[in-house]
N, C-alpha and C positions, 0 to 999 in steps of 0.2 A: 454543518459540514460545508466544505468548500468545493465539493465535486462538480457543481454545476458550471463553474468557471474553468474547469480543466479542459485541456485539449482532448478530443476524443481518442480513445484507445483504438489500436488496429482491430482488435476484437472487443466488442463491448461486453459488459457483464451478461446481457441477455444472450449474446452469441456464445459466450463461454458455457452458460447453462445449457444452451441448445446442443452444443457439442457433446456434453456429457449425456444428455437425453438421447442423442443419436447412438452413442456407445451402448446404451441400455438395451438396444435391440438385439445385441449379441447375447442370447440367453437360451438355456435348454428348452424353455417352454415359452410360447408367445404371450401367455397371460400372466407370467410372473418372472422376475429377474433372478436367475441362478447361473453363475459363471464360475466354474471351479477351475483350479490350477491344471494347466496342460490339457484342457478339453478342447474340442473343436471351436467352441464359443470363445474360449480364451485366445486361441490362435487368430480368429477373425477380428477380435477386438484389438489384439496386438498389431495386426496389419493396419487397422484404422488409425491406431496411435502413431505408427510409423509414418503414415500419410500426413497426419497433422503436424508431426515434428518436421518433416521435410518441407512442408508448405511454410513453416515458420522460419526456415533458414537453417535448420540443424541437419547434421548427419545422424543417421539412426540405424540401429541393428538390434537383433535379438541375441542375447548372450547365452552362455552355456547352461544356465539354470532356468532360462525362459523369461528373464526380465527383458523389457524393451528399454534400450539406452539411447537417448538423444543427446547430442553434444553440440554446444555453441562455443566456438573457440574464443580465446582471450585476445585482447588487443596486441599482446606481445607473446611470442612463443616461450614456452617454459614456465608460464605462470601456473599457479596452483588452481585447483578446481573446486568450485562450490557445487555440491550435489543437492538436488531437491527432487521432489516427486512423491509418490505414494503408491498404493496398490490398485490393481484393476480386477483382482478376483473378488468374489462376493460370497456372502452367506447364502443359504437357500431362502428363496422368497424375499429378496433383499430390496433395499432402497437404492436409488441410482447414484447417490452422491458420496457415499462412504468410500473413501480412497480415490475414486475416479476424479472427483473435483480437484484433488491435489496433484493430479497429472495434467488435466486440461488447463488449469489456471496458469501454472508456470510456462506451459507451451505458449499461451496467449501473451505472456509478458516477453518471452523471447521473440515472438512475432513482431511485437511493437519495437523492440530494440533493432531487429533486423530491418524493419521498414524505414527506420531512421538512419540506418547504416552505422549504428553505434556498437562498439565492442567494449567490454569491461576489463578492468585490470586483473581479472581472473576468468577462467573458463567456467561454463555452467553445464552440468549434466542433469537432464531430467530423466529419472528412472521410473518406469511403470513396473513395480514389483509384481510378481505373479502369485506369490504364496504368503499372504498375510493372514488370511482367515483360517487356514488349516482345515478346510472342509473335506478335501479328498483324501489326503494322506495323514497319518498320525504324527505330523510334524507341522511346524509353522515358522514363518520368517526365514525360510530357506533362501529366498532371493536376496534379502538384505544382509543375511549372515554371509552369503557368498561374497558380496561386495566388501564386507568388513573383514573377510578372511577368517571367520569363526565357524563356518559350516562344518558339520560332522560328516565325513564321507560315508559313514554307516547308514545315513538316511536313504541312500540309493537302493538299499535292499527292502525298504518299507513297502508295504502293499496297500492298495486301496480295497474297497469292499468287493471288487470283482477279481482280486488276485493279481492285478497288474502292478509290477514294481515301479517305483519312482524312476529308476534307470530306464526301464522299458518305455514309460510314458514320455520321458525326455527325448529319447531317440525318435519316437513317433512324432513328436512335436517339431523335430528337425534340429535338435540340440546335440552336442557332443559332450557327454558327461565327463570324459577324461580331461576336458579343458576347464572344468569348474574351478580348480585351484588357481588357475591363471587369471581368473576374473577378480581376484582380491586386489584392492587398491593399496598402494603404498601410503602410509600415514603422512609421510613428508610431502606428498603431492596434493593432499586434500586439505582444503581450507575449512570446510564445515559442511554439515547437513542440516537443511532447514525444510521442514515438512508443513504444508498447509493441509488442514483437515477440517471437516465439519465437526462441531463440538461434540455431537452425540449426547448432549445433555441440555438442560434448560437455563443455565446460568446467564449466558449472554442475552437470551431473549428476556429474561426477567429483569435484566439491567438496562434493556433498551439499547444494546450495543451490537453492531454488526460483526466486530472482530475482537479478539483478545489474544494475549500472549501466555503461552503455557509455561509454568514454572517447573513442573516435574511430571513424569509419567509414573503413576502409582505402581508399586510392586504388587504381584499377585501370587497366590497359592491356590491350588485346586486339589481336592481330596475326594476319594470314594470311601464312604462309610458303610460298614456292613454290620447288621444286628441279627443275632440268632436267638429265637425264643422257642416256643412250643405251639405248634398248630393244634387247634382243638375245636370241639363243637361249640358254636356260638350260643346254643341254648342250654348246655348242660354244665359248663365249667363256671363255677362262681367267680365273680369279679376279683375277689381277693386272692384267688389261687392261680390266676392267669400269668403267663409269661408272654405278653402281647408285644411283639416286636414293633408293630406300627404305633402303638401308644407310646412306647419308649422313644421311637423316632420323633413323634410329635413333641414330646418334652424337650428333646435335644434341639429341634428346629426352633422352638420358642426361645431357648437359651441362646441360640445363634442370633436370632433377630434382636434380642435384648442387648447382646454384646455390640452388635452393629449400631444400634440406636444410642448406645451409651458413650460413644467416643467420636469426637469430631474428626472427620476425614476417613474414618474406617467404614467400609461397607462389607456386608456379609450376606451371601445369597445361597439358598438351596434351590437349584434349578431343576432337579430331576429326582423323582422318588419312585421306587417300584416295590410292591408288596407281594408276597407269595404265601399261600397258593392263589390268592386273588379271588376267592369266592365270597359271596355276600354273607354266607352262613358259617364261615370258618374264621377262627381267630388267626390273624397273621402270624406265621411262624418265622418268617425271614423278611428283612427289609434292607434294601440298599438305597442310599441317597448321596447326592453330591454336595460339596461345599466349595464355594468360590469366595475368597476373602482378599480384600485389597486395601492398601493404605499408602499414603505418600512417603512414609518412612518405613524402612524394613524392620527397624526395632519395634515400632508400634504393631506391625503385622505379626511379627514373631511372638510378641507378648500375648496378643489376642489368640493366636493359634494354640499356644501352650495352655492358656486359661480355658479355652473351649475343650481341648482334649481332656483336661482334668475334670471339667464339669460333666462332660459326656460319659467319662469313665464312672463317675459317681452315680449318674442316672442309670447306667447299665447294671452296676452292681446292686443298686437298690431294687431293681426290677428283675434280677436274676437272668440277665441277658448276656449272651456272648457279644463281644464288641471288638471291631477291628477298623483301623484307619489306614488307608493307602494314599500316599502323596502321588498325585498324577502329574503335577507341573508346578514349578516355582520360577518366578522371574523377579529379579531384584528391581527396586525402584531406580529410576534414572533421572538425575537432575539436569535441567537445561542450562546452557552456558550463560552466565551473567552478562557478558559483553554482548552476545547476540540478542539476549532479551532487551537490553538497553537500546540497541540499534532498532529493534522492532518497535519498541515504545515510541522512539522518535519518528519512525516512519508513520505510525498511526497518528501521532500528534500533528504531523505536517498535513494530514488529511482533515484536520479540524475535529478529531475524535479523541475522547478521553481514553487513555490506555487502561486496560483492566488485565490483571494477572490472575490466572486460575490453574489448578492442577488438572491433569488428564486422568480420569478413572479408567479409561480403556487403554489397551496396549496398542502400539504402533510400530512401524518399521524403524522409526527413530531409535527405539530401544536397542536394536541390533547394531545400528551405526554408531552408537555412543562409544563403543570400544575402538572405533577408527578415528574419530574426530569430534570436535565440539558439535553439539546438536541444539536445535531450537525448533519450536513449533508455533504456528499461528492457527488459532481456531476461528472458524466462520460460523455465524449463527445458523441454526437449523430450526425449522418450524416445530414448535412444541417440544423441542429437545428430543424428538423421535428419531431413532436410527435402528438399523437391522430390521427394517419394516418397510413395506411398500409405501407407507405414508410419509416416509422421509422426504423433506422438501427444503429448498432454499429459494431465494428470490434473485432475479437478475441484478437488482440494485445492490444486494449484498455481495454478489460475485464481482460486481464492478468495484466496490470498495476494496475487497480482498485483492483484486488485481492491482489496483493503484497502490495499495500498501506494499505489496510484494515487489512491484516494480520500483517503487521509491526506495525500498530497502536495498535492492540490488544496485541501484545507481549511486547510493550514498555510502555503501559499505567500503571501508578501507581495509584491505587485507592485512595491513600492518597492525591493525588494532586487535587482532585475535591472536592469542597465544595458547599453547597446549602444554 
């Protein structure tokens, strides 16, 4: 790498990491990080993000859906806007860097431009989205969908576990729900959306690389699967006469695992299972479990889902079980823009690093912004590929690399090179 000879950044990689670590204090509990959408902890973190944005030379505000929006104007009025950023909400018992790093690092890059008195041929908005994880309400990506103009107004009636509606929570947060539609950006004014995010996987670490360029965000489908059998005495019903719902689920889960292992790029996960009546001496009469299946191409995912439904139907019929599948969620795969990927490759090369391209198995706010403008993503290496876990980690050195790559990208990007 050539980083040692570079001029120091206004905020070093260690200072960027420290900023994210500071935000991690805004949590429901002192011993673990949990920051859900529109909570007091979210508001406290949003206020800290505004402070950081303003210190970096940006104007900042909280919009009608609870996003924090920082803006750094272009060299000339009327120029298009490049949007960047990520989310500041977390899962429960989270790591500090998922989403949050993608807000702090662009702020640091703007701080460096501001310190040098440099403006770009496009404006830059850094957005700290509030609802990427979907932990509090039965919806997700409401912040990024609002910016894209694709949010469904019906979500305002959704309730959290305590019966508070999203509309009520927004008002308590200080937002005006009636203004949500006005937050939608006009596509003709937007240049692109570029998100930096920790990889949340082990590929970069295995390759010995600090950063990589995302090719596509995998599409995902989630299902709830219900099996009905017959509960009975564990000691008196012969094995051959049982309608054991849990044994049937076990056969299906093994089939799901085999399908995921049999295709490159496809991943299939059973994350939750419940058996009833749940007694040690009773044959399970009912089981529900979940299926999360993802692939970089929608056609591949759709084929796998159809094949698994057929295989599970066969298993259920053979075992005399009732069988039902409910689709809970489907999100199409999203390809990153080739021109933006090429620009990011060049920015990485100029830091003396070999570019690596890889898909994202996790969903991101970039998925929602793809309907508005071209998108791209930069992945930053995380320790052990661990994420959604308190052990999630990055190094200050890698944060420095990520900042230099992103700043280089901003300073070399020609708005005329992007078409939609």
